[in-house]
N, C-alpha and C positions, 0 to 999 in steps of 0.2 A: 570500713573503707573497701574491704574485699567485696561486700555485698553491692556497693555502688558500682564497682567495675563490672560485676555480673549483670546488673540491670542495664548499664550502658552498652554492654556487648549484645544483650538481647534486643535492645532498641535498634542498634546498628544492623543486626541480622534481619530484623523485621523490615527495616527501611530498604535494605538491599533486595529482599524478597518482593516487596511491593513495587519497587522500581522495575524489577524484571517482569513482573506480572503486567504492569502498566505498559511496558514496551511491547510485550507480546500481544496485548489487546490492541494497541495502536497500529501495529503492522498488520495484524489479522483483519481488523475492521477496515483499515486503509487499503487492503488488497481486494476486498469484496467488490467494491464499486467499480474500480478499473477492470476487474475480471469480467464482470457482467457487461460493462460498456464495450469492451473490445469484442466480446462474443456477439453482441447485438450489431456492432459496426460491421463485422465480417459477414454476418448473416445477411444483412441488408445490402451490402456491396455485392455479394454473390447473387442475390436475387436481382439486383439492378443489372448486373452484367448478363445474367441469363435472359433478361427481357430486352436488353439493347447491347449486343456484343460489340458493336462499333464504338461504343463509348467506354470500352474497358480501360483504356489507358487513363482517361480523365477520372474515372471512378476509382481506379487503383491509387492514383496520386492523392486524391482527396481522402481516401480511406487510410493510407499510410500516415498522412499528416494528422488526421483525427486520432489515430492510434497513438502517435507520439505525444499529443497533448493529453490524452487519457492516461498514458503510462506515467506522465509527469506527476499526476496525483499520487500514484503509488510510490514514486520516489520521494515526494514530500512526506508521505506517511513513514517511509523508512528513515528519513532524516529526523523526523520528530521522535521516532522510537529510539534512535541512537542518542539523541539529546537526552531523552528521559533516562536511558540506561546509564550513560556515562557522565552526566553532569549532576 
């Protein structure tokens, strides 16, 4: 009986470790795409403003909206990581 408890404890410890690793991978991989996307958005917006300064307010508005949608993907990854970790 004691051996069964030790095996169960080992399985539980492995499960917790795997869930933690999966959550870390989920948030790590989920942050790469939005990070690259926001960087590219900002670079192209600065380039566009440099070429046409009169349109800066329209470009800035569109850029902020696009950044918000891109950041939502990172938030979805965070939610999935939290679900993996605590459920």
